[in-house]
N, C-alpha and C positions, 0 to 999 in steps of 0.2 A: 613506404608502408609504416603505419603506426599501430601499436597494440594498445587498445583501451583496457585499463586495469580496474575499471569501476565495478564490473559485475562478472560473474562466473562465465559469461559467454567469451570474454577476452577477444573481442572482435579485432581482426587485423584489417585496418582501414586504409585503402589506397588514397593517394593525394586527390583532394577534391570530393571525396566520397564520405558517406556517413555510415555509422555502425547500425546494428540491429534496431536500436531505439529511434533511429532516423534524425536524431538531434545533435549527436556528437560527431564532429567532422574533422577530417585531417586537412588542415590548411597549411601547406608548405612544410609538412613534417611536425606541425604543432597541433595538438588536439584542442579543439574549441567547442563550446556549447552554443549552438545556434538558438537555443531556447532562452538563454540568459537574459533576464529583464524583459521578457516578452510574454507575459501571462495571457492565456486565452480564456480564462474563466476566473471570475472574482465574485464572491457572494458572502453574505452573512448567514451562518447556519447555527442551529442549536448543536451543542457538542454531542448530543445523543445521536445525531445523524451520521456521525463518523464511522461506525457507532462506538461511542464511549459512554457507558452507563455509570461508571464508578469514578469518573474524573470530573469533579466540579459540575455535577448534574444541575440543569436549570440555567446554565450560562450559555453565551453565544461565542462564536469565534469567526474571525475573518478567514474564509476559505479561498485558497489561491491554487491555480494550476497552470502549467505550461504543457504543450503537446509532448507526447513521447511515452513509450513503455518498452521495456526489454522482454516482455512476454507477448504472445500472440493468442490470447485466450479466445476460443471460439464462441464464448458466451458473453463477451465484453459488453458491459452496459454503457460505456463511454467511448465506443470505438471511433466515433467521429473525431475525437481529439487525441485519444491514446494511440491510435494506429495511423497517425498523420505526422508529417514533417512540419516544422514551424511555419514555413512559407505557404503551406496549404490551408492554413486556418487563420481566420481573422484574430488579431491580437492587439494589445496595446503595449506601450513602453512604460515600465515602472521600475525605478531603481530600488534596491533593498530598503534604503532610507525612506523612500516615498511609500512603500508598502507598510512599513512599520508605522509611519505617520498616519496613514489611512486607518490602521487598526486603532490607534489612539483616538483619532478624530471620531470614529464611530463607537468609541467606548467599549470595544471588545477586549477582554482580558488576554486574548491569545490569538495566534495564527495557526491555521490547519493547512498543511501541504497535502493536497488530496486530489480526487477525481481521476487523475492519470497515474503515472508512477513518478513521484517526486524525486526518487533516487537517481533518475536518469538526468536530471538537471541539478545535481548535487551542489555544484558551486553556487548557484543562485540560492538554493535552500540554505546552505551553510552561512552565506553572507546575511540573509534575512534573519536566520535563527540567532546568530551572534548579536546582531543589533537588538532584536527583540529581547533576548536574555539580559542584555545590559540595561534595558529600559523597563525591566520587571514584567515582561509579557511572557505567557506560556508559548511553547512550541509543540505542536501536535503533528505527528507523521502518520499518514494513512498509506499503507504500502503492502506490496506483495513480498517484500523482504528479500529480493534476489540481488544481493550485493556482496562484494568482497569485504573481508574483515577490516582491512586498513582504512579505506575511505569511510566506512561506517563508523569506525572508531574516532575519526576526526569530528563527526557530527554529534556523537552520543552525549558529550558534556553539555550540549545546549538543548537537548530534547527533554521534555517533561512527560509526554505521553505518546503512545502509538497504538494503532490498531493494525495488526498484521493478518493478512488474508492467507489462510491455509487452503489451497485449492482442493486438495485431497491428500490423504495419507498414503500416497502411492507414487513412486517414481515414474511408473508407466503412465499414469494420468498426467503428470507434469509434462512428460515428453510428448504425449499424444495431443493433449488439449491446450497446453500452454506454451510448449517449446522451451522447457527448462528442466530443472531437477529439484527434488524435495529437500535434500540435505542442507543446501545453503540457506534455505528458508528457516529450517529448524535452528541452524547456527545463529541466524540473526535474532530469533526469539530469545535464545539463551544469552546472547551478548547484550541485548537490551535489558533483560532482567538483571544481569550481573552489574550493569551500569546504573541501576536504580531508576530506570525509566518505567513509568506506569504502563503496563501492557494489557490489551484485551485482544482476543483472537476471534476471527470470523471464518466460518466454513459454510460456503454456499452449497446446498445439496441439490444436485441435478439428477432427475429421474433416469435410471438406466446407465448413468455415467459414473457417479461417485456416491451412490446411495446404498452401497453395501454396508450392512450393519456391523459386520466383523471388522471392516476397515475403519469405521467410525469408532468402534470400541478400541481399536489399536491406537488411534489418535488420542483418545481420552486417557488411555493408560500411559501413553508417552508423556502426556501433560502431568499426570499425578506422579509418574516415575521421576520427573524432574522438578518436583516440589512446586508445581503450578496449580495446586488445588484451588487457590483463591483467585486465579486469573479468570475473569469473565469470558465465557465462550458464547458467541452469537451464532446460532444455527439459522441460516437464512433460506428463505423460499426462492426457488428459481422461477423465472417467467421467461417464455420464449423470446430470444433476442439474437441479433447479429447472425452468426452462422449456425445457431441452434434453434431456429424458429420452428423446426419440425417437431421439437419435443414438447410435451405437455408441462404445465406448471407442476411444481412439487406438491403432492398431496399433503395436507396438513397432518394427516395420520403418520406419514413418514417422519415429519419433523418431531412429532410427539414421541415416536419410538426412539429416535436419535437422542432426544433430550433425556428420556428414561435411562438409556445406556450411559449417557454422560454423568447423570446423577449417581447411578449405581457404581460408576467407576471412581467416584470420590470427588468429582468437581462440585463446587459449592454454589457457583453462580452461572446458570445456563439460561439463555434467553432465545426466544424464537423471533426471527425477523421476517419482514415482508408478509405478514399474515394479517 
């Protein structure tokens, strides 16, 4: 049995088995990443799609993803690859150096680790990020932020920007809808801020699930209480997907109400997404 110390789940993994993310496996007492160097998605995106609105707007980035996620979000937009093991999804083989060279070849100023949960294949991300950093390229992390402090600390020196997804300002929501906890995500946000990483936050508002305005106000007050007034907040519209197909899209009126609360709380940059 091996204990994975990457994220707060601390999976105890039997020989030959994988942890909660499906990509970190116990091979003879050694923890290995089955996703390493096997990306399942590769694209060139505008940086605004991450979403990052205040980090070099108007530029593009090379987006890359491997399978895996340490959450089980019932509304996951990319469940075909996030909720799958590496052997279940078509992928290619690209070394970190080949990825960085692709980025340079297509004249992208940076790489975005995105679509799934890049922290579950942290070794691959770290190796790419180090090389990219050495060659003057940006590193962008799009993440749910569910990671332990020590492994995150190893990556922080090479990160330039990140978008962190706050699922809801409720531990109950995290447990019920995502299979996790809120506090580690908040710790990740503050650790990135303290390390000088440019951060923007996203909150997907789901009708009847996390659209309580008092909870949204509490989230915004947490941000201002931690001197995050200038951190852009993206309030995104939900559309039926995955295991939440029975729910309606978020009314735009709800988003506008949430934005008004955010601005009244002292946040200076609040955007509506998916509208």
